[in-house]
DRENRODREN-248730 format. One record per residue (C-alpha): residue number from 1; residue in one letter; x, y, z. Coordinates in Angstrom, 2 decimals, decimal comma. Layout:
N
(NUM a (X Y Z)),
...
This chain:
413
(1 x (-6,18 2,43 46,31)),
(2 x (-5,46 -1,19 47,46)),
(3 x (-5,75 0,12 51,10)),
(4 x (-9,21 1,32 50,24)),
(5 x (-9,57 -1,92 49,04)),
(6 x (-8,77 -3,14 52,10)),
(7 x (-10,91 -0,72 54,29)),
(8 x (-14,14 -1,83 52,17)),
(9 x (-13,10 -5,96 53,07)),
(10 x (-12,64 -5,07 56,64)),
(11 x (-15,61 -2,84 57,03)),
(12 x (-17,78 -6,13 56,03)),
(13 x (-15,96 -8,26 58,61)),
(14 x (-16,23 -6,06 61,32)),
(15 x (-20,08 -5,40 60,27)),
(16 x (-20,29 -8,72 60,52)),
(17 x (-18,96 -9,11 64,33)),
(18 x (-21,70 -5,78 65,38)),
(19 x (-24,51 -7,89 63,98)),
(20 x (-23,66 -10,27 66,37)),
(21 x (-23,04 -8,20 69,09)),
(22 x (-26,26 -6,54 68,63)),
(23 x (-27,47 -10,09 68,97)),
(24 x (-25,88 -10,69 72,45)),
(25 x (-25,57 -6,71 73,79)),
(26 x (-28,25 -5,12 71,90)),
(27 x (-25,65 -1,97 70,83)),
(28 x (-26,85 -1,66 67,26)),
(29 x (-24,55 -1,70 64,39)),
(30 x (-25,95 1,10 62,93)),
(31 x (-24,70 3,16 65,56)),
(32 x (-21,26 1,97 65,62)),
(33 x (-21,38 1,94 61,46)),
(34 x (-21,92 5,82 62,07)),
(35 x (-20,05 6,66 64,18)),
(36 x (-17,10 4,75 62,42)),
(37 x (-18,50 7,10 59,66)),
(38 x (-17,93 10,20 62,02)),
(39 x (-14,60 9,62 62,60)),
(40 x (-13,30 9,18 59,38)),
(41 x (-15,28 11,94 58,18)),
(42 x (-15,71 15,10 60,02)),
(43 x (-13,23 14,37 62,95)),
(44 x (-10,15 13,18 61,54)),
(45 x (-11,31 14,60 57,65)),
(46 x (-9,59 11,33 56,01)),
(47 x (-13,08 11,53 53,87)),
(48 x (-15,40 14,11 52,76)),
(49 x (-19,16 13,06 50,92)),
(50 x (-17,51 14,98 47,48)),
(51 x (-15,01 12,01 47,22)),
(52 x (-17,82 9,72 46,55)),
(53 x (-19,53 11,98 43,93)),
(54 x (-22,79 10,82 42,75)),
(55 x (-21,97 7,73 43,72)),
(56 x (-22,63 8,58 47,41)),
(57 x (-26,26 9,59 47,28)),
(58 x (-26,70 6,70 44,82)),
(59 x (-25,63 4,18 47,05)),
(60 x (-27,86 5,47 49,80)),
(61 x (-31,05 5,52 47,29)),
(62 x (-30,26 2,17 46,11)),
(63 x (-30,26 0,92 50,11)),
(64 x (-33,54 2,21 50,70)),
(65 x (-34,81 0,55 47,88)),
(66 x (-33,85 -2,84 48,86)),
(67 x (-34,42 -2,37 52,41)),
(68 x (-37,81 -1,41 51,65)),
(69 x (-38,30 -4,44 49,04)),
(70 x (-37,06 -6,76 51,64)),
(71 x (-39,14 -5,71 54,15)),
(72 x (-42,21 -6,22 52,23)),
(73 x (-41,22 -9,96 51,43)),
(74 x (-40,96 -10,53 55,10)),
(75 x (-45,04 -8,89 55,65)),
(76 x (-47,91 -11,15 55,82)),
(77 x (-50,69 -9,34 54,23)),
(78 x (-53,22 -11,04 56,59)),
(79 x (-51,44 -8,62 59,56)),
(80 x (-51,02 -6,26 56,57)),
(81 x (-55,07 -5,17 56,90)),
(82 x (-55,04 -5,78 60,97)),
(83 x (-52,88 -3,20 61,49)),
(84 x (-53,98 -0,82 59,15)),
(85 x (-56,21 1,75 61,51)),
(86 x (-53,13 1,45 64,51)),
(87 x (-50,82 2,18 61,43)),
(88 x (-52,74 5,26 60,07)),
(89 x (-53,25 6,65 63,76)),
(90 x (-49,72 6,50 64,91)),
(91 x (-47,97 7,67 61,35)),
(92 x (-50,28 10,74 61,21)),
(93 x (-50,27 11,66 64,70)),
(94 x (-46,72 11,02 65,10)),
(95 x (-46,01 12,74 61,56)),
(96 x (-48,20 16,02 62,12)),
(97 x (-47,18 16,52 66,23)),
(98 x (-43,54 15,90 65,45)),
(99 x (-43,47 18,22 62,34)),
(100 x (-45,35 21,37 65,31)),
(101 x (-42,83 20,84 68,00)),
(102 x (-39,68 20,99 64,90)),
(103 x (-41,52 23,82 63,63)),
(104 x (-42,28 25,68 66,91)),
(105 x (-38,57 24,96 68,56)),
(106 x (-36,97 26,31 64,94)),
(107 x (-39,34 29,42 65,40)),
(108 x (-38,13 30,51 68,95)),
(109 x (-34,92 28,61 69,57)),
(110 x (-33,59 29,39 66,00)),
(111 x (-35,24 32,65 65,34)),
(112 x (-36,47 30,91 61,86)),
(113 x (-38,98 32,27 59,68)),
(114 x (-41,90 30,26 59,54)),
(115 x (-41,53 28,95 55,99)),
(116 x (-37,93 27,71 56,86)),
(117 x (-39,47 26,57 60,17)),
(118 x (-42,02 24,24 59,02)),
(119 x (-39,54 23,07 56,16)),
(120 x (-37,28 21,99 59,03)),
(121 x (-40,60 20,76 60,75)),
(122 x (-41,48 18,45 57,84)),
(123 x (-38,19 17,28 56,61)),
(124 x (-38,05 15,72 60,34)),
(125 x (-41,27 14,39 60,98)),
(126 x (-41,10 10,56 59,14)),
(127 x (-39,03 7,78 60,45)),
(128 x (-35,97 5,98 58,68)),
(129 x (-36,46 2,39 57,10)),
(130 x (-32,90 2,01 57,19)),
(131 x (-33,03 1,85 60,56)),
(132 x (-36,31 1,02 61,27)),
(133 x (-36,58 -2,35 59,17)),
(134 x (-33,07 -3,72 60,36)),
(135 x (-33,67 -3,22 63,69)),
(136 x (-37,05 -4,10 63,93)),
(137 x (-35,72 -8,09 62,27)),
(138 x (-32,93 -7,90 64,68)),
(139 x (-35,17 -7,39 67,79)),
(140 x (-36,92 -10,03 66,36)),
(141 x (-40,76 -8,21 66,59)),
(142 x (-43,92 -10,37 66,43)),
(143 x (-45,70 -9,78 62,74)),
(144 x (-48,23 -6,49 63,91)),
(145 x (-45,47 -4,14 65,78)),
(146 x (-42,99 -5,14 62,51)),
(147 x (-45,68 -4,24 60,33)),
(148 x (-46,84 -1,38 61,74)),
(149 x (-43,52 0,12 62,02)),
(150 x (-42,53 -1,01 58,38)),
(151 x (-45,70 0,72 56,75)),
(152 x (-44,97 4,06 59,23)),
(153 x (-41,40 4,17 58,13)),
(154 x (-42,60 4,00 54,12)),
(155 x (-45,61 6,03 54,99)),
(156 x (-44,04 8,81 56,49)),
(157 x (-40,85 8,98 53,65)),
(158 x (-43,32 10,00 51,02)),
(159 x (-45,64 12,57 53,28)),
(160 x (-41,55 14,43 54,22)),
(161 x (-40,85 14,39 50,07)),
(162 x (-44,05 15,57 49,25)),
(163 x (-44,93 18,43 52,35)),
(164 x (-41,76 19,92 51,50)),
(165 x (-41,50 20,27 48,13)),
(166 x (-44,84 21,89 48,17)),
(167 x (-43,41 24,59 50,72)),
(168 x (-40,98 24,96 48,68)),
(169 x (-43,35 25,62 45,82)),
(170 x (-44,52 27,97 48,11)),
(171 x (-41,34 29,78 48,37)),
(172 x (-40,69 30,07 44,63)),
(173 x (-44,27 30,90 43,34)),
(174 x (-46,40 32,17 46,63)),
(175 x (-48,66 29,66 47,00)),
(176 x (-49,96 26,08 46,55)),
(177 x (-53,10 24,59 46,15)),
(178 x (-54,50 22,58 49,39)),
(179 x (-56,65 20,17 47,39)),
(180 x (-53,76 19,23 44,54)),
(181 x (-51,40 18,64 47,65)),
(182 x (-53,83 15,84 48,92)),
(183 x (-54,38 14,46 45,68)),
(184 x (-50,77 14,52 45,06)),
(185 x (-50,35 12,53 48,27)),
(186 x (-53,10 10,10 47,73)),
(187 x (-51,91 9,46 43,97)),
(188 x (-48,55 8,85 45,11)),
(189 x (-49,47 6,06 47,69)),
(190 x (-52,50 4,60 45,72)),
(191 x (-50,31 4,34 41,81)),
(192 x (-47,62 3,51 43,42)),
(193 x (-48,99 0,58 45,21)),
(194 x (-50,66 -0,62 42,04)),
(195 x (-47,95 -0,37 40,47)),
(196 x (-45,75 -2,37 42,41)),
(197 x (-48,79 -5,02 42,61)),
(198 x (-49,03 -5,73 39,45)),
(199 x (-45,37 -5,33 38,83)),
(200 x (-45,06 -8,44 41,21)),
(201 x (-47,76 -10,59 39,94)),
(202 x (-46,30 -9,94 36,13)),
(203 x (-42,71 -10,89 37,95)),
(204 x (-43,69 -14,22 39,49)),
(205 x (-45,48 -15,17 36,19)),
(206 x (-41,94 -14,95 34,47)),
(207 x (-39,74 -16,11 36,97)),
(208 x (-39,61 -19,24 36,24)),
(209 x (-38,73 -18,42 32,91)),
(210 x (-35,89 -16,43 33,99)),
(211 x (-34,70 -19,04 36,49)),
(212 x (-33,63 -20,99 33,00)),
(213 x (-30,84 -18,68 32,13)),
(214 x (-27,80 -18,88 33,93)),
(215 x (-26,67 -16,25 36,86)),
(216 x (-30,35 -15,04 37,65)),
(217 x (-30,49 -14,31 41,23)),
(218 x (-30,12 -11,07 41,01)),
(219 x (-32,42 -10,36 38,24)),
(220 x (-35,58 -9,74 40,85)),
(221 x (-33,39 -6,98 42,64)),
(222 x (-32,82 -5,39 39,30)),
(223 x (-36,35 -5,96 38,34)),
(224 x (-36,90 -3,84 41,89)),
(225 x (-34,93 -1,16 40,78)),
(226 x (-37,09 -0,80 36,97)),
(227 x (-40,17 -0,44 38,71)),
(228 x (-38,87 1,92 41,28)),
(229 x (-37,44 4,07 38,36)),
(230 x (-40,85 4,02 36,55)),
(231 x (-43,04 4,65 39,48)),
(232 x (-40,96 7,87 40,11)),
(233 x (-40,71 8,86 36,66)),
(234 x (-44,50 8,89 36,55)),
(235 x (-44,18 11,12 40,00)),
(236 x (-45,40 8,65 41,95)),
(237 x (-43,34 7,27 44,96)),
(238 x (-40,62 4,58 44,10)),
(239 x (-40,28 3,23 47,89)),
(240 x (-44,29 2,53 48,32)),
(241 x (-43,97 0,87 44,96)),
(242 x (-40,77 -1,37 45,82)),
(243 x (-42,27 -2,35 49,02)),
(244 x (-45,61 -3,25 47,37)),
(245 x (-43,57 -5,36 45,12)),
(246 x (-42,21 -6,96 48,00)),
(247 x (-46,04 -7,69 49,79)),
(248 x (-47,03 -9,30 46,64)),
(249 x (-43,79 -11,90 45,91)),
(250 x (-44,31 -13,39 49,13)),
(251 x (-48,47 -13,19 49,44)),
(252 x (-49,67 -13,51 45,60)),
(253 x (-51,91 -16,12 46,91)),
(254 x (-54,15 -13,80 48,52)),
(255 x (-54,59 -12,27 45,61)),
(256 x (-57,02 -15,62 44,03)),
(257 x (-54,49 -16,15 41,20)),
(258 x (-54,15 -19,86 42,52)),
(259 x (-58,14 -20,16 41,45)),
(260 x (-57,38 -19,02 37,68)),
(261 x (-55,64 -22,35 36,14)),
(262 x (-53,79 -20,16 33,46)),
(263 x (-52,02 -18,27 35,65)),
(264 x (-51,46 -20,36 38,52)),
(265 x (-49,79 -22,97 36,67)),
(266 x (-47,12 -20,42 35,50)),
(267 x (-46,32 -18,33 38,44)),
(268 x (-42,96 -19,53 40,41)),
(269 x (-42,73 -18,11 44,16)),
(270 x (-39,64 -16,92 45,50)),
(271 x (-37,65 -19,55 46,97)),
(272 x (-35,46 -19,70 50,18)),
(273 x (-32,18 -18,52 48,40)),
(274 x (-33,79 -15,79 47,40)),
(275 x (-35,15 -14,38 50,58)),
(276 x (-31,55 -15,15 51,78)),
(277 x (-29,70 -13,47 48,90)),
(278 x (-31,95 -10,43 49,60)),
(279 x (-30,86 -10,10 53,10)),
(280 x (-27,51 -10,58 52,44)),
(281 x (-27,92 -7,32 49,92)),
(282 x (-29,63 -5,28 52,72)),
(283 x (-26,56 -6,54 55,20)),
(284 x (-23,94 -5,01 52,81)),
(285 x (-25,89 -1,62 51,43)),
(286 x (-26,53 -1,19 54,90)),
(287 x (-23,03 -0,90 56,09)),
(288 x (-21,85 1,36 53,54)),
(289 x (-25,09 3,66 53,43)),
(290 x (-24,56 4,06 57,66)),
(291 x (-20,68 5,06 57,04)),
(292 x (-21,84 7,08 54,86)),
(293 x (-24,09 8,78 56,38)),
(294 x (-21,55 9,54 59,66)),
(295 x (-19,02 10,66 56,76)),
(296 x (-21,90 13,19 55,40)),
(297 x (-22,87 14,90 58,73)),
(298 x (-22,23 18,46 59,26)),
(299 x (-21,15 19,41 62,77)),
(300 x (-23,09 23,47 63,32)),
(301 x (-22,61 25,74 66,47)),
(302 x (-23,33 24,75 70,17)),
(303 x (-26,60 26,49 69,57)),
(304 x (-27,73 23,98 66,83)),
(305 x (-26,76 21,31 68,92)),
(306 x (-28,71 21,88 71,69)),
(307 x (-32,06 23,00 69,76)),
(308 x (-31,67 19,39 68,04)),
(309 x (-31,20 17,44 71,09)),
(310 x (-34,38 19,70 72,45)),
(311 x (-36,01 18,43 69,23)),
(312 x (-35,55 14,55 69,36)),
(313 x (-36,05 14,59 73,38)),
(314 x (-39,60 16,35 72,55)),
(315 x (-40,56 14,43 69,77)),
(316 x (-39,38 11,00 71,83)),
(317 x (-41,78 12,07 74,81)),
(318 x (-44,31 13,03 72,20)),
(319 x (-44,08 9,47 70,22)),
(320 x (-44,30 7,81 73,90)),
(321 x (-47,56 9,70 75,25)),
(322 x (-49,00 8,88 71,71)),
(323 x (-48,12 4,91 71,38)),
(324 x (-49,88 4,96 75,19)),
(325 x (-53,15 6,20 73,38)),
(326 x (-52,69 4,49 70,43)),
(327 x (-51,61 0,87 71,88)),
(328 x (-53,04 0,57 74,86)),
(329 x (-55,83 -1,48 74,36)),
(330 x (-54,13 -3,36 71,23)),
(331 x (-52,67 -6,75 71,52)),
(332 x (-49,08 -5,42 71,98)),
(333 x (-47,03 -6,78 74,58)),
(334 x (-45,37 -4,53 76,58)),
(335 x (-42,07 -5,08 74,71)),
(336 x (-43,49 -4,77 71,44)),
(337 x (-45,05 -1,05 72,80)),
(338 x (-41,92 -0,25 74,05)),
(339 x (-39,75 -0,69 71,07)),
(340 x (-42,86 0,44 68,82)),
(341 x (-42,40 4,01 71,27)),
(342 x (-38,23 4,25 70,49)),
(343 x (-39,02 3,83 66,82)),
(344 x (-38,79 7,51 65,50)),
(345 x (-35,09 8,03 64,15)),
(346 x (-34,45 9,99 61,27)),
(347 x (-32,37 8,83 58,55)),
(348 x (-31,82 8,99 54,75)),
(349 x (-35,29 11,26 53,52)),
(350 x (-34,21 13,51 56,17)),
(351 x (-30,83 13,46 54,67)),
(352 x (-31,29 14,39 51,43)),
(353 x (-34,78 16,91 52,38)),
(354 x (-32,17 18,94 54,58)),
(355 x (-29,88 20,01 51,75)),
(356 x (-32,58 21,32 48,87)),
(357 x (-33,66 24,81 51,08)),
(358 x (-29,99 26,25 50,47)),
(359 x (-29,86 25,20 47,28)),
(360 x (-33,31 26,88 46,50)),
(361 x (-32,01 30,04 48,34)),
(362 x (-34,40 29,88 51,16)),
(363 x (-33,16 32,33 54,35)),
(364 x (-31,91 29,98 57,19)),
(365 x (-31,31 26,50 54,56)),
(366 x (-27,65 25,58 56,33)),
(367 x (-28,91 25,96 59,61)),
(368 x (-31,95 23,55 58,36)),
(369 x (-29,16 21,13 57,06)),
(370 x (-26,74 21,20 59,88)),
(371 x (-29,78 21,13 62,40)),
(372 x (-31,02 17,82 60,65)),
(373 x (-27,78 16,02 60,53)),
(374 x (-27,74 16,91 64,27)),
(375 x (-30,86 15,49 64,91)),
(376 x (-30,07 12,27 62,25)),
(377 x (-27,49 11,67 64,60)),
(378 x (-28,96 11,86 68,01)),
(379 x (-32,34 10,17 67,22)),
(380 x (-30,55 7,18 65,77)),
(381 x (-28,22 7,32 69,41)),
(382 x (-31,19 7,62 70,99)),
(383 x (-32,49 5,09 69,57)),
(384 x (-30,01 2,83 69,99)),
(385 x (-29,76 3,56 73,88)),
(386 x (-32,72 2,94 74,50)),
(387 x (-32,95 -0,48 73,05)),
(388 x (-29,98 -1,11 74,71)),
(389 x (-31,29 -0,09 78,37)),
(390 x (-34,62 -1,84 77,88)),
(391 x (-33,58 -5,40 79,03)),
(392 x (-32,79 -3,98 82,28)),
(393 x (-36,11 -4,19 85,05)),
(394 x (-35,80 -0,80 85,96)),
(395 x (-36,02 0,35 81,99)),
(396 x (-38,91 -1,87 81,96)),
(397 x (-40,97 -0,61 84,89)),
(398 x (-40,59 2,28 84,07)),
(399 x (-42,27 1,47 80,51)),
(400 x (-44,59 -0,39 81,81)),
(401 x (-46,03 2,84 83,91)),
(402 x (-45,55 4,72 81,01)),
(403 x (-47,26 2,76 78,65)),
(404 x (-50,52 1,43 80,95)),
(405 x (-48,99 -1,93 80,27)),
(406 x (-47,84 -4,98 82,77)),
(407 x (-44,69 -6,75 82,67)),
(408 x (-45,94 -10,18 82,99)),
(409 x (-46,82 -10,62 79,16)),
(410 x (-43,38 -10,16 77,04)),
(411 x (-45,39 -11,89 73,86)),
(412 x (-47,92 -10,39 71,53)),
(413 x (-51,58 -11,70 71,61)),
């Protein structure tokens, strides 16, 4: 036990060092943390996911909720409105094309039947907030590209979950109603956002009274968990609710509440101490989440590894083309567009969904799980390598040609 406590403490200090190195060398801390987990887990066998029981998956979910909430507090509602069109096109194009690419490779390279191959395709169609949001912040992206990437990661989590569960329903019952599927997606997004926004306004009205009690700096995070849980119980997306709650708490003026004297006088906004605490919480949870993710990775046969790498390379190439088409005339600098094209890592949602086909008795479920974990590792590694390589002049020239941008403007308009 004492050794475990010692390792936990050392890991936090090491994570601080990695964050500093990311700033200086562009080596992402999340990649190093995940590699530590791989060494401790699959390589040396010191720890396995079963050692953590339900705590491991619980920490992963908590990490996702806090990262999305903290990411929401950094979004500007005005910028959010101006980027919805760009976000929608980029999100749905990359989501659909990723599903097609992965499904085809699953069928022809892994010999999966169409339904399991589609499950694999939708499992890997999203981007992970746990990587995208911290990296967007560490790279100091301007508001517009950061907002696009944060929203994309949150939206695709919902789309992946709904699509995979719809396919599992087809597996169990032999069919699914398209109208009901579309309705469930829209309901999950709209109602979750509404719950988050209403919850945020309600919290602003009582926050001043809460602060009269001692030791309440963590009460907002506790409230985020409550909103997430209630939203999930109602069958909507808790992740979107957490994001909307964060946006509301820092953009409440845009709702016009300050024009209502009886409400305005009771609103107590978040302060810098609150925001600093949330950032620290994200740092700690991110540290343990990526180590746990590394421990959880399964390495399968060489054929599966080649298929996983092929999927990642084709998806990133496709994303580069989509980014060029969507952002060519947008007010994104070369760096902003290049980083946007790099941000297609897979993570928590994919890791959770990957085990479901096997639990439901889907043929090829073990292949889906092993390939997904390899894609998670490969995609995060490739994102990290691209981020590290971008400062080189040669890399910038390649991206300038691929994205139809010029190198004479490295700041967003």
